[in-house]
DRENLUM-400139 format. One record per residue: y, x, z of N, C-alpha, C in turn. Coordinates in steps of 0.1 Angstrom, whole numbers, padded with zeros to 4 digits, always signed. Example, Ala and Ser with C-alpha at 12.3 -4.5 7.8 and 13.67 -1.06 7.14 Angstrom:
<nodes>
-0057+0132+0078-0045+0123+0078-0033+0132+0078 -0022+0128+0071-0011+0137+0071+0000+0129+0079 
</nodes>
This chain:
<nodes>
-0772-0429+0554-0778-0421+0544-0790-0418+0546 -0801-0421+0533-0817-0421+0536-0819-0401+0536 -0820-0402+0549-0822-0387+0559-0834-0379+0543 -0844-0388+0542-0858-0381+0533-0846-0375+0519 -0836-0380+0514-0831-0382+0496-0829-0366+0498 -0822-0366+0488-0817-0352+0484-0802-0342+0490 -0794-0361+0492-0780-0359+0493-0780-0349+0505 -0787-0347+0520-0780-0342+0530-0784-0325+0530 -0789-0326+0512-0793-0308+0513-0777-0298+0507 -0769-0309+0497-0753-0301+0497-0751-0298+0505 -0744-0310+0516-0740-0305+0530-0745-0296+0537 -0758-0297+0540-0761-0285+0542-0756-0271+0538 -0760-0268+0523-0762-0257+0517-0748-0256+0521 -0732-0260+0520-0722-0254+0522-0720-0255+0536 -0725-0266+0544-0723-0254+0563-0727-0242+0565 -0738-0240+0556-0746-0229+0556-0737-0218+0553 -0730-0216+0541-0723-0208+0535-0710-0208+0543 -0705-0217+0551-0694-0219+0562-0698-0208+0574 -0708-0207+0580-0711-0201+0589-0712-0191+0594 -0708-0188+0603-0702-0169+0608-0718-0164+0607 -0719-0153+0602-0732-0149+0600-0740-0147+0611 -0739-0145+0629-0749-0139+0637-0753-0158+0640 -0746-0168+0632-0748-0181+0635-0755-0188+0629 -0765-0183+0617-0772-0190+0609-0786-0198+0614 -0791-0195+0626-0806-0198+0627-0795-0211+0630 -0787-0209+0645-0785-0216+0654-0780-0233+0641 -0774-0229+0632-0770-0241+0629-0782-0247+0622 -0793-0237+0610-0801-0243+0604-0808-0251+0617 -0810-0248+0628-0815-0262+0637-0806-0271+0639 -0793-0268+0640-0790-0283+0642-0787-0290+0630 -0784-0283+0617-0789-0292+0606-0804-0302+0601 -0811-0290+0611-0826-0298+0607-0831-0307+0614 -0821-0308+0629-0824-0316+0633-0819-0336+0632 -0803-0328+0631-0796-0341+0623-0804-0350+0614 -0811-0343+0602-0814-0351+0589-0824-0348+0588 -0834-0344+0593-0849-0345+0593-0858-0346+0605 -0847-0349+0622-0851-0350+0637-0861-0339+0639 -0859-0326+0634-0866-0314+0637-0866-0308+0654 -0876-0306+0655-0878-0306+0670-0875-0289+0675 -0878-0281+0663-0879-0271+0667-0876-0264+0656 -0875-0250+0655-0870-0242+0644-0872-0229+0645 -0878-0221+0638-0883-0205+0644-0883-0191+0627 -0870-0186+0628-0870-0179+0618-0879-0170+0619 -0886-0165+0607-0896-0151+0609-0894-0146+0597 -0889-0131+0598-0884-0119+0591-0903-0110+0592 -0902-0111+0576-0912-0096+0573-0908-0084+0579 -0913-0079+0585-0912-0061+0588-0912-0054+0579 -0908-0043+0577-0903-0037+0565-0919-0030+0563 -0931-0026+0565-0948-0028+0565-0953-0038+0556 -0942-0048+0555-0946-0061+0553-0961-0067+0552 -0962-0064+0569-0976-0064+0581-0976-0076+0588 -0964-0076+0595-0962-0091+0604-0947-0096+0602 -0948-0108+0606-0934-0117+0606-0926-0120+0616 -0921-0116+0620-0909-0118+0630-0899-0121+0633 -0902-0130+0647-0887-0142+0652-0873-0134+0649 -0867-0140+0648-0851-0139+0647-0846-0144+0661 -0846-0132+0672-0838-0140+0686-0824-0136+0690 -0821-0135+0698-0806-0131+0702-0810-0116+0703 -0805-0103+0705-0809-0090+0707-0807-0090+0722 -0817-0079+0725-0828-0070+0716-0835-0082+0714 -0842-0085+0702-0854-0091+0698-0865-0093+0709 -0869-0104+0708-0885-0105+0717-0889-0116+0710 -0903-0114+0718-0912-0133+0708-0929-0123+0700 -0932-0128+0701-0948-0123+0695-0950-0123+0683 -0953-0115+0673-0953-0114+0656-0960-0123+0657 -0961-0122+0646-0973-0130+0637-0983-0126+0622 -0989-0124+0624-0994-0113+0612-0997-0120+0597 -0996-0113+0591-0991-0115+0580-1004-0120+0564 -1015-0113+0574-1025-0116+0567-1039-0118+0575 -1033-0126+0587-1049-0128+0598-1051-0146+0597 -1044-0145+0586-1050-0163+0585-1043-0171+0594 -1028-0168+0596-1025-0179+0604-1017-0190+0594 -1011-0199+0593-1004-0207+0584-0993-0205+0583 -0982-0195+0592-0970-0190+0587-0978-0178+0577 -0985-0167+0578-0987-0160+0571-0996-0161+0558 -1000-0176+0552-1006-0181+0545-0995-0187+0536 -0988-0192+0543-0971-0198+0536-0964-0185+0532 -0964-0173+0535-0957-0164+0525-0967-0156+0518 -0978-0147+0521-0987-0144+0509-0989-0157+0498 -0990-0168+0503-0994-0177+0489-0976-0181+0486 -0965-0179+0488-0953-0186+0484-0954-0199+0486 -0960-0203+0491-0963-0226+0492-0961-0226+0506 -0951-0238+0509-0954-0243+0516-0968-0246+0523 -0966-0246+0537-0982-0248+0550-0978-0257+0558 -0982-0272+0557-0986-0280+0572-0995-0279+0581 -0987-0277+0596-1004-0271+0600-0998-0288+0611 -1012-0290+0617-1011-0299+0622-1009-0295+0638 -1001-0299+0651-1000-0291+0662-1010-0304+0670 -1010-0297+0684-1011-0307+0690-1007-0320+0698 -0996-0321+0691-0984-0331+0701-0989-0344+0688 -0992-0358+0695-0996-0369+0681-0981-0371+0672 -0984-0372+0660-0977-0375+0654-0966-0365+0646 -0968-0351+0650-0960-0344+0644-0968-0332+0642 -0961-0323+0631-0966-0310+0625-0957-0304+0627 -0961-0292+0621-0952-0274+0622-0954-0273+0605 -0942-0273+0596-0943-0269+0582-0938-0255+0583 -0943-0247+0574-0939-0237+0573-0936-0230+0560 -0922-0229+0560-0920-0223+0543-0913-0214+0539 -0917-0205+0531-0912-0193+0524-0903-0188+0524 -0897-0180+0532-0879-0176+0522-0877-0171+0510 -0878-0171+0500-0876-0164+0490-0867-0166+0484 -0856-0154+0479-0847-0154+0470-0847-0146+0455 -0846-0153+0446-0850-0148+0432-0863-0133+0430 -0875-0140+0442-0887-0131+0440-0891-0117+0452 -0872-0118+0461-0880-0112+0470-0882-0114+0484 -0890-0116+0487-0901-0124+0501-0894-0117+0513 -0890-0123+0521-0881-0123+0534-0887-0127+0545 -0894-0143+0542-0896-0144+0557-0906-0158+0556 -0901-0166+0568-0910-0181+0568-0901-0185+0579 -0897-0203+0574-0890-0207+0580-0904-0219+0583 -0898-0218+0604-0910-0224+0604-0905-0237+0615 -0906-0249+0606-0900-0269+0613-0908-0272+0617 -0910-0275+0634-0917-0284+0642-0907-0299+0637 -0911-0308+0632-0906-0320+0628-0916-0334+0627 -0917-0344+0630-0924-0356+0625-0930-0358+0614 -0947-0362+0618-0955-0362+0607-0948-0370+0595 -0944-0382+0593-0932-0389+0583-0923-0383+0579 -0919-0371+0583-0909-0364+0574-0914-0360+0566 -0927-0355+0564-0932-0348+0551-0945-0359+0544 -0945-0369+0545-0954-0376+0542-0956-0376+0525 -0941-0380+0525-0938-0382+0510-0935-0363+0507 -0941-0365+0498-0934-0348+0488-0924-0342+0485 -0914-0350+0485-0900-0351+0487-0891-0343+0495 -0899-0347+0504-0897-0342+0520-0896-0327+0520 -0911-0325+0519-0911-0313+0517-0902-0300+0507 -0904-0309+0497-0895-0295+0484-0880-0300+0491 -0879-0308+0497-0861-0307+0503-0863-0293+0513 -0875-0297+0527-0870-0286+0530-0874-0271+0527 -0881-0268+0519-0882-0262+0510-0871-0257+0500 -0864-0265+0496-0850-0256+0490-0835-0256+0500 -0838-0261+0514-0832-0259+0529-0832-0244+0530 -0850-0241+0531-0855-0229+0539-0848-0217+0518 -0849-0214+0511-0843-0208+0500-0828-0212+0504 -0822-0215+0511-0805-0217+0510-0797-0203+0516 -0811-0213+0528-0810-0202+0539-0811-0185+0537 -0826-0186+0527-0824-0167+0528-0811-0165+0514 -0810-0169+0508-0795-0167+0501-0785-0161+0512 -0781-0175+0521-0773-0169+0532-0776-0154+0543 -0787-0156+0539-0794-0142+0548-0790-0128+0543 -0794-0132+0529-0791-0116+0525-0773-0115+0527 -0766-0127+0525-0753-0122+0526-0746-0116+0540 -0754-0122+0547-0752-0120+0566-0755-0104+0564 -0761-0101+0555-0769-0085+0559-0754-0074+0558 -0745-0075+0554-0735-0068+0549-0726-0070+0558 -0728-0082+0573-0719-0084+0579-0724-0081+0596 -0736-0079+0594-0742-0084+0609-0757-0071+0605 -0758-0065+0619-0775-0060+0620-0786-0068+0625 -0781-0081+0631-0792-0089+0635-0806-0094+0627 -0805-0094+0615-0815-0096+0603-0825-0083+0603 -0816-0074+0598-0822-0060+0599-0830-0058+0609 -0820-0057+0624-0824-0048+0633-0844-0060+0642 -0843-0071+0631-0854-0083+0639-0864-0079+0625 -0866-0070+0621-0872-0069+0610-0884-0052+0616 -0877-0047+0623-0883-0036+0624-0892-0033+0641 -0904-0031+0637-0916-0032+0644-0915-0024+0657 -0901-0014+0648-0899+0001+0657-0891+0007+0652 -0893+0019+0659-0874+0023+0653-0876+0033+0636 -0869+0028+0626-0870+0038+0616-0866+0056+0616 -0869+0067+0607-0866+0078+0612-0846+0076+0598 -0842+0086+0605-0827+0083+0593-0831+0083+0578 -0844+0088+0576-0843+0095+0567-0848+0076+0557 -0859+0072+0566-0866+0059+0561-0849+0048+0561 -0841+0054+0571-0832+0041+0567-0819+0042+0555 -0825+0059+0557-0808+0052+0540-0821+0056+0529 -0837+0051+0529-0845+0049+0513-0837+0032+0517 -0841+0026+0528-0842+0012+0528-0829+0004+0522 -0815+0009+0527-0807+0005+0521-0805+0010+0506 -0811+0022+0499-0810+0028+0488-0814+0015+0479 -0825+0004+0484-0834-0006+0473-0825-0013+0471 -0829-0019+0460-0827-0029+0453-0831-0045+0465 -0845-0044+0471-0847-0053+0476-0864-0054+0471 -0876-0061+0477-0887-0054+0473-0897-0064+0463 -0885-0075+0455-0892-0081+0449-0884-0086+0442 -0887-0093+0424-0874-0102+0419-0881-0110+0408 -0879-0118+0402-0885-0125+0395-0873-0136+0388 -0880-0136+0374-0872-0140+0361-0882-0144+0351 -0881-0154+0340-0893-0165+0331-0897-0157+0331 -0895-0144+0327-0903-0132+0316-0909-0124+0326 -0906-0122+0334-0912-0111+0346-0914-0116+0361 -0921-0107+0368-0924-0104+0382-0925-0090+0385 -0918-0087+0395-0915-0078+0403-0921-0075+0412 -0927-0068+0417-0935-0066+0432-0929-0054+0439 -0933-0046+0449-0926-0031+0448-0934-0030+0464 -0939-0015+0468-0937-0015+0483-0941-0004+0487 -0936+0005+0495-0935+0017+0503-0944+0022+0518 -0944+0032+0516-0957+0036+0527-0949+0056+0531 -0951+0055+0540-0950+0052+0554-0936+0042+0558 -0936+0027+0564-0925+0023+0559-0912+0029+0572 -0918+0030+0582-0907+0035+0590-0906+0051+0592 -0913+0056+0584-0908+0071+0580-0905+0078+0567 -0903+0068+0558-0903+0070+0543-0895+0081+0538 -0899+0093+0530-0885+0100+0528-0875+0099+0517 -0891+0104+0506-0881+0109+0492-0887+0096+0483 -0891+0089+0485-0900+0079+0470-0888+0068+0472 -0889+0065+0460-0882+0055+0454-0886+0044+0446 -0880+0027+0444-0879+0022+0433-0868+0019+0433 -0864+0015+0416-0850+0011+0414-0850-0004+0400 -0848-0015+0398-0839-0017+0389-0830-0021+0381 -0827-0028+0372-0814-0040+0373-0823-0046+0356 -0812-0059+0361-0815-0065+0349-0805-0071+0340 -0804-0073+0327-0790-0081+0318-0801-0091+0309 -0790-0096+0302-0796-0108+0293-0806-0105+0286 -0807-0089+0280-0815-0086+0272-0828-0074+0276 -0825-0069+0285-0833-0060+0293-0837-0059+0306 -0853-0051+0307-0853-0049+0323-0852-0028+0325 -0846-0024+0328-0845-0014+0335-0851-0010+0347 -0864-0005+0348-0870+0003+0366-0864+0017+0360 -0865+0022+0372-0873+0037+0376-0879+0038+0390 -0889+0047+0385-0890+0053+0401-0890+0066+0402 -0887+0073+0418-0884+0085+0423-0893+0092+0428 -0898+0100+0428-0905+0110+0437-0897+0120+0445 -0890+0122+0448-0881+0132+0453-0885+0144+0463 -0881+0154+0463-0891+0165+0466-0887+0165+0484 -0897+0174+0491-0895+0178+0506-0897+0161+0509 -0891+0166+0525-0896+0154+0537-0883+0156+0543 -0885+0139+0554-0873+0137+0558-0860+0137+0549 -0848+0143+0556-0838+0143+0554-0832+0148+0539 -0841+0162+0540-0837+0162+0527-0845+0159+0516 -0858+0151+0515-0857+0149+0507-0854+0132+0499 -0847+0123+0512-0840+0111+0511-0822+0117+0509 -0821+0127+0510-0807+0131+0507-0802+0133+0490 -0818+0138+0484-0820+0145+0472-0820+0131+0465 -0829+0123+0470-0832+0113+0462-0821+0100+0461 -0811+0099+0469-0796+0095+0472-0795+0098+0459 -0790+0110+0460-0781+0111+0449-0788+0112+0431 -0801+0113+0434-0808+0107+0423-0808+0098+0414 -0810+0087+0426-0808+0070+0425-0795+0073+0420 -0783+0074+0430-0773+0068+0426-0766+0076+0409 -0773+0087+0408-0768+0094+0396-0768+0086+0384 -0786+0084+0389-0787+0069+0371-0783+0055+0372 -0783+0054+0385-0778+0039+0380-0760+0042+0379 -0747+0051+0377-0739+0059+0372-0741+0057+0360 -0752+0064+0353-0752+0064+0337-0756+0053+0334 -0767+0044+0340-0773+0033+0335-0758+0022+0336 -0752+0024+0342-0738+0016+0341-0732+0019+0333 -0729+0030+0325-0722+0036+0318-0727+0029+0303 -0737+0023+0299-0743+0021+0289-0745+0030+0283 -0754+0039+0287-0758+0045+0273-0776+0046+0278 -0778+0057+0267-0797+0056+0262-0801+0056+0274 -0818+0051+0275-0824+0058+0287-0825+0073+0285 -0826+0077+0278-0830+0094+0275-0815+0100+0280 -0802+0096+0277-0787+0103+0279-0792+0101+0294 -0796+0085+0305-0792+0085+0316-0806+0097+0323 -0811+0101+0317-0821+0110+0322-0814+0120+0326 -0807+0127+0308-0797+0139+0311-0788+0141+0322 -0781+0127+0323-0767+0132+0332-0774+0135+0347 -0782+0122+0352-0788+0121+0362-0800+0140+0364 -0804+0146+0365-0807+0159+0357-0799+0170+0364 -0784+0168+0354-0774+0174+0355-0771+0173+0369 -0765+0159+0376-0761+0158+0385-0769+0165+0399 -0783+0165+0398-0791+0174+0403-0791+0185+0404 -0792+0191+0391-0794+0208+0391-0781+0210+0398 -0770+0206+0395-0758+0207+0392-0755+0212+0413 -0760+0206+0421-0761+0203+0436-0771+0214+0443 -0783+0217+0436-0796+0222+0442-0794+0230+0434 -0790+0239+0418-0790+0245+0414-0805+0250+0410 -0815+0240+0412-0826+0240+0406-0840+0243+0418 -0835+0245+0429-0846+0246+0442-0849+0233+0444 -0850+0220+0438-0852+0208+0444-0849+0201+0433 -0863+0193+0430-0863+0181+0420-0868+0172+0421 -0865+0165+0413-0865+0148+0413-0875+0142+0404 -0892+0140+0406-0898+0138+0391-0894+0125+0395 -0892+0117+0383-0890+0102+0379-0894+0101+0364 -0898+0084+0366-0901+0077+0353-0893+0064+0353 -0886+0067+0339-0880+0056+0337-0881+0044+0323 -0877+0033+0331-0882+0020+0317-0872+0014+0313 -0872+0009+0302-0863+0000+0296-0869-0009+0286 -0873-0021+0293-0882-0032+0286-0872-0044+0276 -0874-0048+0268-0868-0057+0257-0869-0072+0259 -0868-0079+0263-0871-0092+0275-0872-0098+0262 -0872-0100+0245-0870-0105+0238-0883-0105+0233 -0886-0090+0232-0901-0085+0225-0908-0077+0234 -0907-0074+0246-0917-0067+0252-0916-0052+0247 -0910-0043+0239-0909-0031+0233-0900-0025+0247 -0912-0010+0249-0907-0007+0261-0906+0005+0258 -0897+0011+0259-0889+0028+0255-0890+0035+0273 -0894+0047+0274-0898+0055+0283-0895+0067+0285 -0892+0071+0296-0889+0087+0299-0896+0092+0308 -0907+0100+0305-0918+0105+0317-0912+0122+0321 -0905+0121+0335-0899+0126+0336-0902+0134+0353 -0916+0137+0350-0919+0140+0363-0932+0138+0365 -0938+0129+0382-0953+0129+0384-0956+0112+0387 -0945+0104+0388-0951+0091+0390-0957+0085+0379 -0967+0080+0376-0980+0075+0368-0978+0060+0369 -0984+0058+0355-0982+0044+0348-0997+0033+0343 -0999+0028+0352-1010+0021+0349-1005+0002+0343 -1016+0001+0331-1013-0013+0327-1029-0020+0327 -1030-0032+0331-1037-0040+0333-1035-0050+0322 -1047-0053+0312-1047-0060+0301-1059-0066+0300 -1060-0075+0297-1070-0081+0295-1089-0082+0304 -1085-0077+0317-1094-0075+0325-1098-0053+0324 -1088-0050+0318-1091-0033+0316-1076-0025+0323 -1080-0019+0330-1072-0011+0337-1073+0009+0330 -1061+0008+0324-1059+0020+0313-1047+0026+0322 -1050+0040+0322-1035+0048+0323-1027+0049+0306 -1014+0042+0309-0999+0050+0298-0997+0063+0297 -1005+0069+0284-1007+0085+0288-0989+0083+0280 -0981+0092+0288-0969+0096+0279-0967+0111+0284 -0955+0119+0274-0951+0130+0277-0944+0138+0285 -0954+0141+0294-0946+0149+0309-0936+0158+0302 -0927+0155+0305-0914+0162+0305-0910+0167+0319 -0899+0177+0319-0895+0184+0331-0892+0167+0341 -0891+0177+0354-0883+0170+0366-0868+0167+0359 -0864+0158+0371-0851+0159+0371-0848+0171+0378 -0836+0177+0372-0828+0192+0381-0833+0200+0383 -0848+0203+0375-0860+0217+0376-0845+0222+0368 -0843+0223+0354-0839+0233+0352-0824+0229+0345 -0816+0240+0341-0800+0237+0335-0802+0226+0321 -0794+0216+0321-0796+0208+0309-0805+0206+0299 -0814+0201+0307-0828+0196+0297-0823+0186+0290 -0828+0184+0281-0831+0173+0273-0840+0161+0272 -0841+0152+0272-0854+0143+0271-0851+0137+0261 -0862+0127+0255-0870+0126+0246-0874+0109+0250 -0874+0101+0245-0879+0087+0246-0893+0085+0236 -0901+0077+0246-0911+0072+0238-0911+0056+0240 -0923+0049+0231-0921+0033+0233-0934+0032+0232 -0934+0021+0237-0952+0005+0237-0945-0003+0241 -0958-0010+0236-0952-0025+0234-0967-0033+0248 -0953-0040+0256-0962-0051+0268-0966-0067+0259 -0976-0067+0263-0980-0083+0255-0978-0091+0271 -0979-0103+0268-0979-0115+0278-0991-0116+0281 -0988-0120+0300-1003-0112+0307-1003-0094+0306 -0997-0088+0307-0997-0076+0313-0994-0072+0322 -0998-0069+0329-0998-0061+0344-0992-0046+0342 -0981-0041+0347-0981-0027+0350-0976-0020+0365 -0985-0015+0366-0980-0008+0381-0979+0010+0378 -0967+0014+0382-0963+0028+0387-0964+0032+0400 -0972+0048+0406-0970+0050+0415-0970+0066+0415 -0961+0067+0429-0954+0080+0432-0971+0086+0434 -0964+0103+0431-0976+0111+0432-0977+0113+0446 -0974+0103+0459-0983+0103+0469-0988+0092+0471 -0996+0090+0456-1005+0077+0457-1016+0085+0447 -1016+0086+0434-1028+0095+0430-1025+0112+0430 -1019+0117+0436-1023+0127+0442-1026+0130+0461 -1026+0120+0461-1028+0122+0479-1041+0126+0480 -1043+0139+0488-1060+0139+0490-1060+0137+0510 -1072+0135+0512-1077+0129+0522-1082+0143+0526 -1082+0143+0546-1087+0158+0554-1098+0165+0547 -1104+0162+0540-1118+0170+0530-1111+0175+0524 -1098+0169+0516-1089+0178+0503-1093+0174+0492 -1104+0160+0495-1100+0150+0478-1095+0141+0478 -1091+0146+0461-1081+0132+0458-1081+0118+0457 -1076+0108+0461-1073+0096+0459-1075+0091+0443 -1068+0099+0436-1074+0101+0416-1069+0088+0407 -1074+0087+0396-1073+0080+0387-1083+0068+0391 -1096+0073+0392-1108+0059+0389-1103+0055+0403 -1102+0056+0414-1103+0048+0427-1083+0041+0425 -1075+0046+0416-1067+0034+0413-1074+0024+0403 -1078+0028+0393-1082+0019+0386-1092+0010+0390 -1102+0012+0403-1110-0001+0405-1099-0006+0416 -1089+0000+0423-1082-0008+0432-1073-0015+0424 -1067-0016+0410-1059-0024+0404-1067-0036+0396 -1083-0031+0393-1091-0043+0388-1091-0051+0399 -1094-0047+0414-1097-0059+0422-1091-0067+0425 -1077-0058+0424-1061-0068+0429-1061-0078+0413 -1067-0086+0409-1064-0088+0391-1062-0103+0397 -1066-0107+0405-1063-0121+0408-1052-0123+0418 -1047-0111+0425-1039-0114+0434-1024-0117+0429 -1014-0117+0438-1003-0119+0430-0996-0103+0431 -0983-0106+0420-0975-0095+0421-0976-0084+0432 -0967-0090+0444-0960-0085+0455-0980-0079+0462 -0984-0092+0463-1000-0085+0468-1006-0074+0463 -1005-0073+0452-1010-0061+0445-1007-0044+0444 -0994-0048+0444-0988-0036+0454-0991-0030+0464 -0990-0043+0472-0995-0036+0487-1012-0034+0486 -1019-0041+0477-1033-0038+0481-1035-0027+0477 -1030-0017+0463-1029-0001+0463-1029+0009+0474 -1015+0005+0479-1011+0011+0489-1026+0008+0504 -1034-0002+0501-1038-0007+0513-1051+0001+0513 -1058+0002+0496-1064+0013+0494-1067+0023+0498 -1052+0031+0494-1053+0044+0498-1050+0053+0518 -1045+0037+0523-1045+0041+0535-1061+0038+0541 -1071+0029+0537-1084+0033+0539-1091+0042+0529 -1078+0050+0524-1091+0063+0517-1087+0070+0528 -1076+0075+0537-1074+0080+0548-1076+0077+0561 -1089+0070+0557-1093+0061+0574-1079+0053+0581 -1075+0046+0573-1067+0037+0583-1056+0038+0590 -1052+0061+0587-1040+0061+0591-1029+0057+0591 -1014+0060+0593-1007+0064+0583-1004+0073+0578 -0996+0075+0564-1000+0084+0551-0992+0093+0560 -0995+0110+0555-0986+0117+0557-0973+0122+0545 -0980+0112+0535-0966+0120+0523-0959+0104+0518 -0955+0104+0515-0944+0092+0512-0958+0087+0500 -0954+0070+0496-0964+0066+0486-0952+0052+0483 -0955+0050+0468-0944+0040+0461-0951+0037+0456 -0956+0022+0456-0961+0012+0439-0951+0002+0441 -0948+0001+0422-0942-0011+0421-0954-0020+0405 -0949-0030+0407-0957-0040+0400-0950-0048+0386 -0954-0050+0380-0948-0057+0368-0956-0066+0364 -0955-0079+0362-0963-0091+0358-0954-0094+0348 -0958-0095+0333-0955-0093+0320-0957-0113+0317 -0942-0122+0316-0953-0125+0304-0940-0132+0293 -0933-0126+0293-0924-0124+0278-0917-0135+0279 -0905-0134+0265-0899-0146+0263-0906-0162+0262 -0894-0166+0271-0906-0180+0272-0897-0188+0261 -0902-0196+0258-0903-0212+0243-0885-0215+0250 -0877-0215+0241-0862-0227+0248-0865-0236+0248 -0862-0248+0257-0862-0264+0260-0857-0269+0247 -0845-0264+0237-0838-0269+0231-0843-0264+0223 
</nodes>
């Protein structure tokens, strides 16, 4: 068998699918040693704050973390979403860092030490990148049955509220022909009430950002009820306004108006970019179009659950190819520093504009980084959620 051909990939992917969930890394090492003469393989997973890449080892996890933004080869592979080949001290050997990303959700990096001859042909790197993606799919499946990989992503213990929130999320990114999504939450290890959610069909993309009131467990329970009520209504196939109405009833039925869940709901037609919106509270929407950042003004309606049987109305606007949408929770746009000054719309617009050349994921993180710098680099006292959407629109058919 030509070990540099794509023939081994099918066998490798089948083997990964049959591997016990806790043995994925050892199986990956064996496969890469057999087919590309790999001498060492390290699996690095991004932590919840997307600040470091942590090695997967036997529990309890040990090993030095690699900074995502410190210029390291693994960090560059993760942020740039492209393989990085590093020259090592060993003659004739290289270390190849491969991003592990599943449908736009960035999980980490696979670092492989192997002979330089294995990557001289570009197809060698492409094959390794394909293998890393296959491993990523299996990691997501394995997380249903083992805590091994979830624990590897933790620099420290999560609060119970944060545990609930992270388990509620669909992921931290998604990509299709028409769009790319990236999102970020802070404080990553203590987030309580903020949430983002999305779902895609052949025809549309639905996005919700929820800003649950309160702190800790109280906020997490409120948000969990709200998100699941929105999902239940969405899966019933009803309009966006009716989704808001049903979720409103669920929240009011539980809390009687004592707590509410400000939320923003969007449904985007993939073929046209026509967008329906329901602004039910505090999350704000910004659009970056042709170098100009502006807030998309929507009719502010009542937060979900504030009053009994509130009726909601949909508004419409259109997206154009090249548009970037950024949704921020109140923990971003209404955040105040120790002096009592609000982060505010101007700072948000400037931060979004400055990130115009960055990827979708890095833009979401840049907004949170700007907010943290505003607070002197300290961990945020209130939840902050940022979701970024880069819109390309319907792509021409190949037929």
